[in-house]
N, C-alpha and C positions, 0 to 999 in steps of 0.2 A: 417261491420258496423251493428249496431243494431238499429232499428228506429220504432217509433210506430206513426200510424196516428191516431188522434181521428176523427173519420169518415172513409173515404177512398174509399167510392164506389160512390160518387156524380159526377156530370157533370165534374167539374175540377179535382177532386182527383183520380178519376178512372184510367186516363192515367198516372198520377204520380206513382199510385201503379204498374200498368203494367211495367213501366220503371225501377222502383226501384227493383223489382224482376228480370228483365232482367239483371240488372247490378250486382246481386249477393248480394244484402242487404237483411240482415235478418229482415223482415218486420212483424209487428204487427198491426193489426187493433182492436181499441177499439170503439165498438159501441153496438147497442142493438141486433144485430144478425140477422136482418131481411133479408132474402135472396131476391136476385133481379135477375130476367131474363132478365132485360133490360142491366144491366152492370155486367155481371158474374165476380166473384173475383177469381184470380188464387189460386189453391190449395194449393200453397207453402206459402201463407199468413197465419200467425198464429193468430188466432181470439180470443180476450178477449171479452167476452159478459158481458156487463154492461151499464147502463145509466150513462153517464158522469155527469149528473145533479144530480145523487144520490152519493154523495161523499162517502158514507159508502160502498155501493155496488162496486163502482169503486176501492176504496182502497183494498178491498179484493182480486179482480183479479190482482191488481198490486203488491200485497205483495212479497217483495223479488226480484223484478225485477227492472233492470236499463237500461237506453238506452243512445246511443250517441246523438240522436236527438228525439224531439217529434214534430210533425206538427199538429197544432190545425186548422181544417179545419171549426169548427162548432161554434165558439163562436162570439157572435154579441153584447154583452154587458159588461161592465167592470166587474159586480158582477160574472158573470160566469168565466171570466178570472181570478179573484182573487181566486175563489174556485179552479180552476185547477191548479194555481201555487202553492197553499198549498198541493194539491194532488201530484205533481211532484217534490216537493222540495227535493233536494238531489238524485232525480232519474234520471236525464238527464243533459247532458252537454250544450245542445242547445235547446231553445224553439222557435220554427219557428211559427210565428201567421199570419194566412191568413187574411190581412185586405181588402181594396178595393181602387182602384184608384179613385172611386167617391169621396173619401175623400179630394182629391186635391181641391183647390180654383175653385169654380163653380159660374160663368163662369171664365175661367182662364185669368188672365191679360195678359198673355204672352205664346206663343206657340213656340216650343214644351215644354211639361210639363217635368221637371226633378224631381228627388227625393227631391230637395231643394224647390220645389213649396209649398207655404204655404197650410196649411190643413184648408179649410173652405167650408162648404156647408151649406147655410142657407135654402135650399128647402127641404132636405131629412134627416129624423130622423136615417135612417139606417146608413148614411155616418157619421153622427155626433157621434153615437155610436161606430163606428169603430175607429174614431179620438180618442175617450175617452179610448178605449181599448189600442191603440198604446201608449198613454201617460201613462197609468198604467203600461203596460209591461216594458217600459222604466225605470220607476221609482222603480219597484219591482223585477225585474228579478234576480238582483243580491242577494236579499234576499233569493231567492229559489235556489241559488247556481249554477245558469246556465247563460250563454250568451243568449241574444235575437236575433232573426232575424225577420224582418217584410217584408212581401211580399204584394204587391199590384196588384193583377190582375185587367184587365180592362174586357171588354166584351168578355168572354171566352166561346166557345161552344163545344159540342160534336155532335154525329149524331143524337142526340134526340132533339137538341134545334134550333128552328128557331129564326132569329135574332131580330124579332120584337116583341112587346108586343101583348097579345092575339094571339099567335103564330097560331095554327092551324085554328082559326077563320079566320084570315087574308089569310092563305093559301087557305082555302076553297073558299073564295071570288074570289081569283086569278083563281082557277081552274074552277070556275063556270061562269067566264067572268064578275064578278061584280067588280066596281072600288074599289080600296084600298086607305085608308087614309095614306099620308106621311107627316110627321111633317115639319112644316116650308115651305120653298121652295124646300126642298130636297137636298139642296147643302151643308148643315153643314157636316163636315168631322168627320168620326167615325173609330174606330180600332177594328177589330174582330180578335181573335186569337184562334187558334185550340188548344184543350187541350192537344194534343199530342206535339205541340211546346212549351207550356207551361211547360210541364213536364220536358224537358231538362233542362230548367232554374232552375226549383224547385229542381228537384233531384240533380243538381249540386251544390246546395247551402248546402246541407246536410253534415255537418262535415267540411265544407269549411272555412279555418281561415279567408278569406276575407268576409265571412258572419257574423261573430261574432259581436253583438252589432252594426248591420248595417241595412239599409233598401234599398229595391229593388222594383222597378216595373217590370213586365215581360209581355211585349206585342208585338204584330206584328209590323213591320215597314211599313206595308201595309196601305194606307190611302184610305178610300172610302167614297163617298157621300151617303147619304140614298136613292137617286135615283138609284145610281149604286147597292146598296145592294138589293133593291126591284127587279130591273130588272135581277140581277144575279140569285136571287132565281126562279124568273119566268122563266128564261131561263133554269135552271136545271130541272124544272117540265114540260117544253114544252109549256110554255105560254108566252104571252106578255101582262103584266099586264097594266091596265089603272090606273094612278097615279093621285090622287086628293090631292093638297097641302092645309093643314089645319094649321092655327098657332098652336103652341103647347099648348098655354093657353086655346084654344078652346077645344082641344082634352082632356086636363086635366079636364076642367069644365064638359064635357060629360061624361067622364070614370074616376071618381075621384080615383078608386083603382089603377090606373096606373099613377095617376098624380105626385106624389112626386119623383118617379123614372124617369119620363119624364122630368120634369122640373129641376130636380137635377142631371141629368146625360145626356140622349139621346139627349136632345134639344140643347146641346152645342157642338160646334167642339172641339174635344179632341185627340190630337195626343201626342206622347210621344218619348223622347230621350231615347234610350235603351242602351246607352254607358256603364252605370255602371254594368248592369247584364252581358253584353258581356265581361266586363274586368275581372268579377269575375268568369265567367263560359265561357271560350273561346269556347266551342262547341255549345253554345247557338246561333242559327242562324235560325229564323223562315223559314220553307221550304214549308209551305202549305198555298197557296193564298186562299182567300175565294172562288173563282171560282172552287178550287179543293175540298175544304172542304164541299161545298154545295152538291156535288155529293153524298156524304155519307148520308147527310140529306135527299136528295131525295130518296135514296135506301131505307133508314129506314122508309120513309113514305109510302113506296109501301108494307111494310110488315104489318102482322096482329098485331105485338106487338106495333106499334106506337099508341099513345093517339091521336085519331082524334075527340075529343070532341069539339063541336061547342058552343060557349057561345052565345046563342040566344039573350040576352039582349044586349050584346056588338054589335052584328051584327046589330041589329035594330039601335043602337045609331050610328054606322058607317053610315048607311043610312040617319040618321036624320042630321048628321054632313055634310055630302056630299050635301044633300038638301039646308042647310042653306048657305054653301059657294057658291053653284051654283046660288042660289037666289041672291047673292050679286053680281053676275055677274064677 
């Protein structure tokens, strides 16, 4: 099978790259060719160097090439998807678009979420743009001569990604014995999926007849509260964190840059029924609980490669939030 990833070296896609190569897929990456020491790419990947946003440049490197599947990891607005479909018209049998589980109705009227759950997120423009991309792809993929597949990941991590906003700033507070802010009362339920588990589902959809003109989310069946998530991270790093619970709206007011993603995603309990992906890809069965996955994160942050930047402003704002909540008793 001949497959092209638009992107391919990111947090989610890197594990799918590794698994595709392991399974003997002839894999191409189309990206700007910037090397990374964080997620090295297998030498067997064939690199096409171009900026996908420059249609003329991308068309040159794609000339004369056809694929069984193209996976679009990096499109976030319909205008870019429209350009991509024109670029790959007649060049692929399957166009697999990476959407987002944050596109689902937020907050959900019913749990667990299935692929039939309505798409509606009034809080986050990112999610609304993904919804618009999905609609465009469903309407126009046939004009490009290919079937569509839509995949909605939820919170998917690798060794470099701490599970909370303001990642290392929060971890540094834990390590220094400072209290950390947890949204709400910490009991809303969340799902964390290792990129290695996600890869089994994703790669299993490539060229899969059950995936054609179909939609799937790919998530872990493990459900965790935010209290559990913070405590699990603390345990992996050898500390017992002091948790201070702050309403999500207050956190969003203090740190607006994370507000939309907080109110439009993490603040709401979100669990998923994975029956559909399991039926289409029988070997998909998440094997990495977060208590194991976080050990890789802890190992990564003990290395010199990890980004240990502390956002001093956010750190001060966390202190102010905690003071405000403490003053209320």
